[in-house]
N, C-alpha and C positions, 0 to 999 in steps of 0.2 A: 484425611483431616487428622491433625495431631490432637489427641484428646486432652493432653495436659497443657496448661497455659502458664505463662510467665507470672511471677509474683508481682510484676508491675503492670500486668495486663488489666484490661477493664471489661471482664466478661459480663458484668451485671450493672451496666451504667445507670447511675441515679438520675432520675428526671429532675429538671429544674422547675417544671410546672406539672400539675396534675393533668392527666389525659384520660378522656373517657376510653454381615459381611456377606454384602448384600444387606438385606434387612436385618437389623440387630434384634428385633423382636419378631416372633413368628406370626404375629397378627395383632389385631385390635385397633382399628381406626375409631377415633372418638366420634360417636354419632350424635345426631339430633341438635346440632348447633348451626345456625346460619351466620351471616356477615361473611496316589494311593496313600492317600491320606489315611492315617491310622486313627482309630477310635478306641476308647478304653473298653475292656470287657465289662460284663454285666455288673461286677462288683465295683467297677469304676464309674458307673452311672451312664452307660451308653444309651440307655433308654429311660423311660419315664421316671418321675420323682416319686418318692414315698409320700404318704400323707403327712401333712404338717400338723404341728401342735402349737398351743399357745406358748408365749414366752415363759421362761423359767426364772424363778428366784428374784427377790427384791421387790420393792414397792413399785407398782405400776407396770410390771413386766408381762402381765397376762394380756390377752387380746383386748384391744381398746377400741370399742365401737365408736364411730363418729356420730355426732348428733345430726338429726334430720334438719335440712335447710328449708327455707321458704322461697317463694318465687322471687327471682332476681331480675336484674335489668335486661337480661337476654330473653326473658319470657319463659325460661326453662324452670320447672319446679324440681328442686334438688331432692333426689331420693336419699334415704339414709346411707351414710358412708359404710364401707366395709370395715373389717377388723384388721389390726396389725398383728402379725405373727412374728414376735420378736426373736424367737429361737426356733426356727423350723427344723423338722426332721425330714430330710430329703437325701438325694443321692450324694450331696456334698458334705453331709454330716460327718462321715468318716474322715474326710480330708481336714475338717476343722475340729477334730477331736481334741479337746482341751488337755488331754492327758498324754499326748504323743507329740514328739518332734520328728516330723518326716524329713527325709533327705531327697532333694531334687538335684540330680546330675543332668545338666543341660549339655547335650552333645552337639557341637557345631564344627563344621569343616574349618580347617585351619585358615584357609584364605578368607572365608566369611568372617571368622572371628577377628582376624587382623583388620578387616575393613571396618567393622563396627567399633572396634577398640580405638581406631584412629580418631574418630569423632563421635563419641557417645551422644553428644547433644544433637546430632542429626536425627536420632531416633529411627534409624533405618532398620527394618526388620529383615531377618534372614531365616532360612530353613534350619530347623534343629530337631534332633531327637530328644527324648526325655527318658531317663532312667529314674524311676520313682520307687523308693524302697526296694530296690533290687529287681524291678521289672521294667521292661522296655515298652515305650509308647511312641506314637508319632508316625510320620513326621508332622511337626507343628511349625510355628514361626515364633521368633523371639526378638525382642529389641530392648535396648536400654530406654528408660523412661524417666519422666519427671518434669516439674516446672523449672523455672530458671535457677532456683536455689538448689536443685538436686544435682546440678553439674558443677558444683563448687568442690574444693578439696573435701574429703579425700578421693572422690570419684574422678575428678580431673584437677588440673592446676588452676581451674577457674577462668582460663583464657580461651576456651573452646578447643583445647588441644586433646591429645590422646588420653586414654584411660590410665589413671595412676593408682586406683584403689577400688573399693567396693562401690558399685553403682546399682541403682534400682533397676528392676527388670519387669517386663510384661510378657507372659506366655499367651499366645493366641492359638487356641486349639481348633478353631473352625475356619481359619483363613483359607487353608488349602482345600478343605471339604466343609461346606456350610453345615453339614449334618453331624460332623464330628464333635464329640464332647469328652471331657475328662472329669469324672465324678459329677456328671451333669452340667459342668461349667463350659462356657465358651471361651472365657479368658480368666487369667489369674495374675494378680500383682504380687511381686516379691520386692518389698520395700527395704531399703538398706538400713534405715534408722540412723543414718550418719549424724543427724542433729541431736541425738538422744543418747547420752552415755549410760543412762540407766537401762536402756533397751526395753522399757516397759510402757512407755506413755501411750503408744498407739493401742496396744492390746488392752490396757486398762480402761482408756477412755471409750473405746468402742463398746466395751463390756458395760460401762456405766450407762451409755445411751440405751443399749438394748434392755438393760434391767429396768429402765424407766419407761419401757414400752415404746421406744422410738425405733423405727425401721433403720437399722444401722448394719454395716457389713460385719461379718465374722472375721476374726483375725487371730492367728496363732503363730508361734515361732516355727521356723524351719531352717534346716541346714541347706545351703546352696553350694553346688560345685559346678564348674564349667570344665568339661572334658576331664573330669576326675580330680581337678585341682580345686581345693577349698576356696570359695569366695568369702565365706563367713556365715554368721548367724543373721537371718533375715526375719521379717514378719510377713507372712502370707496373708494377703488381704483380699477379700471377696470383691469381684468386679460388680459395679452397680450398672445393671443392664436389664434386659427383659427376663433373663433367668432369675435374677435377684428379685425383680418385681413380682414374678409369679410365686416365689417362695414366701413373700412377706405380706401380700395383700390378698385377703380372702375373697375379694370380688373378682379375682381372676388374674390380675397383674398384666393385662394385655394393653394397658394404656401407654401414653407417652412418658418417656424418661428424658428429662432435660438436664444438661450439665451447665452449672454456673451461669444461669441467666435469672436475673432478679425481675420481679413483676413491675417494671417501670416503663416498658417500651410500648409504643403504639404501632410498631412496624412488624408486620408478619415475618419478614426475613430474619429479624434478630432471633426469634424463637425457633424458626425452622433450622437455622444454623446451629442451635444448641441441642437439637434432638439427638438422642442416643439410641432411640428405637423408632420404628415406624416411619423411617425417613422416606420410603417410597410412597407413603400416603400423606404425610406432612399436613395433617389437620391440627392446627394450633389455635383454634377458635376459643377453646376454654381458657387457654393461657392469656390470650388477648383480653377476654372478658374479665379474668382475674385482675390483670393489670389495670383495666379501666375501673373496676370496683375498688381497688386499693386507693386509687386517686380520688374516689368519691367520699367514702366514709368507712368507719370501722364496721358498721352493721352490714354495709354492702360487701366489704371484703370478707367478712366471716362466713358468707355464703359459700366461699371457695376454700376454706380451711377449717379444721377442727381446732378451736381455741385451746382446749385442754391439752391436745397433743403439742401444739406450738409452744405452750408455756412449759410443758415438760422438757421439750427440746431446749428451750432457753435456760431452764433451771440447770441442766447438765452443762450446757455450753458456757454459761457464765461462772458457775461454781468451779468448774475444772479449767477455767481461764483459757478457753480455746480461742485466743485472740486472732489467729490466722484463719478466721472463718467468716460467718455471715455478718458479724458486727463490725468488721474492719473494712471501711469504705476508702479505698486507695484512690488518690488523685493521680492522673497521668502526669508525666513530666512536662508536657507542653500542651497548650491549647490547640483546638482543632479549628483552624480558620479564625473567624471572629467569635467563636463560641468559647466558653470557659473550658478548662481541662475536663475531660470525661472522668467519671468517678465510678468505681465498681468494687464489688466484693468477690470472694471466690471460696473454693473448697466446700462445695455442697452440690446436691442434686435435688430435683423435684420429681415426684411421681404424680401423674394425673390419672385419677380414676376414670374409667371409661364412661360409665353411665352418669355419675353424679358430677363429674368434672372437679371433684374436690382434690386439692393439692396437698401433698405430703412432703415435708422437708427431710432430707437425708444428709447426715454429716459425712465429711470426707477429709482425709489427709490430716491426721491428728497428732503428728509427731512433735509439734511444738506446743501442745497443751500442757497445762500445769507449769507454765513458764512465763511469768509476767515481765521478766527482765529481757526477753529476747527482742530482736529487731522487728517483730510483728505486733508488739504491744499496741493496743488501741488507746487513744487519748482524745477526749475525756471518756468517762464511763458511758455506757450505752444508754443509761437513763438520764444523763445530764443534758440540759438544754444549753445550746451554745450557738454562736453565729454560724450560719450555714455557708461557710466558705472553706476552701482548701487552705490548711495551715501546715506549714513545714515544721516538723519537729526534728531537732538535731540528731536523734537516735532512731526514731520510728518512721521517718519518711513523711510525705505529704498526705494528710487524711482529711476527710469530711466527717464531722461528728455523726455518729450512728443515728442520733435522734432526729437528724434532718431527713431521713428516709421515711416515707409515709407509712410503710408496713411496720417498721420499728416503732413509729409513733403510735400506731394503733395498739401494739402490745404494751407500750408504756402506759397507756390509759387504763390498764387492768393490773396494775402492779400488786394490789393486795392478793389477787389470784396467783400471780407469779410467785410471790413470797410464800404462799401455801405450798406450791409445788417445790420450792427450794427446801421447805421444812420436810416434805415427804422424801426428797432426795437425801437430805442429811440424815434422816432417821432410818432410811432404807438402804438403797444400794451404796451410798457413800458413808455409811456408818463405819466408825473406826475399826471395829472388830472384823467386819466383813472385808474391807479394803486391805487391812494388814494381812489377813489370811491369804488373799489373792496374791499380794506382792511376795509374801514369804514362799508360797507354793510355787509360783512361777520362777522366783529367783533360784530356788533349789533345782527346778527343772532345767534351767538353762546354764547353771554354773559350769558344768563340765565343758559345755560348748564355748562359753566365754573364755575359759582357761585355754582351750585347745587352739583358739584363733586370736588370742590376745596380741594386740599390736600389729596384726596382719591386715593389709589392705585398708588401713585407717581405722580398724576396730579398736575400741578402748582397751587399755591394759586392765588387768584384774583390779588394780588399785583405783583406776579411773572409773571402772564400772561400780565398784563398791561406793566410791564417793558420789557417783551419780544416783545410786539407790538412796543414800542418806539424804541427798539434796531433794530427791523426789518426795521422800517421806515428809521432809520438813515443809515443802511447798503444799503438800496435801493437808498437813495439819494447819498451816496458815489459811488455806482456802476454806477448810471446814470452819475455822474460827471466824473468819471474816466474810463468809458466804460468797467466796470468790476472791477477787483482788481488792485490797483495801485502798481505794482512791483517796 
């Protein structure tokens, strides 16, 4: 199963009416609901993780306990939710050290490299070795990766043809040996940042979510080579899977992880298909109950999520203009039979706590944040009430207003609380002095690497990078002033 989906796909279809390697996680079925493969040495996290600590820095970045729920429609009394560990200390901490730019040299046999270079969008994986900071690991597997937009220029010519420039990559450490790990990880994403001339959006926005106490991936810059030849500067982004869940959720992290499925379905198969963990057990009854509750009322839905957490998520999401995320409900190009075109959003995950069934939203793929002018811009604002029909925009494609979604509607009904979270974000993680310091520090850190690869494989020139930084800073100032995008 290909994990990434096309930007025109409909992974989280919106309902039109309310309705009541091997295993990727090492365990954790949700109970109590009815209806020579190489591995890294000890310092690379071949065995257990270090103890975790609460999140660091910024308002709301410490552990955030969920509120206790009450008995819901399924008859289950919800116990208190666990805590979010925004900045864990674990085996992967050295890999995501904010002060270091690591070098990944991916070693691939020439025939295999020629094969995957011919059609990167096939996302075919091949065996590869890895030289990391001068040490050899593997064998592992590697493939080019991405949604439909990832295989446009400069990665390819946009016509499904051969590789022409820098493409995103996924390293799979446990495909050949299910027990193999690299710094405790099963997989790692190396994203090209082709859509971002500043080369900072992903890293900054993931940091903003984490500093607001949201469970979000760690991301740092990295140099990538293939067979010793420089591919360019990438962003290394943590995979959202069972390893991620165990590092972020104090209740154990053994529950289901779902990719890009919104709680609007009444069909078990939709949620089973979206599982990223526990596929061999495939108990999705909590998610079904969540979907049913969302269709009933806000009070019923809030049994399954922490309102404070969700509003912190949305405060970051909306202020940083992450329009290619949960509030962008895309309409498919054509109807399905006699039904209207399916509608869906993407670039997010859910984690489902084992005992409470509480759902936690996780952001993903943030390279187009801070950019209200891109082709992913939502229209109208997520708080605006509008006719619930697919409307084609000349620049932004066919969309359904976010306010038509029942879960978004529930969050709309507590806007004063949302605005308080925006205030906390603006005064804390998104404060000018703090963000300026991060941008200046990271710019200095990557400058020599930008200069070394300028114009290669589609990388920006130094002048383009500097212009991208200036533009990013201006967009951040506008977002801070307007509390997001000024509609």
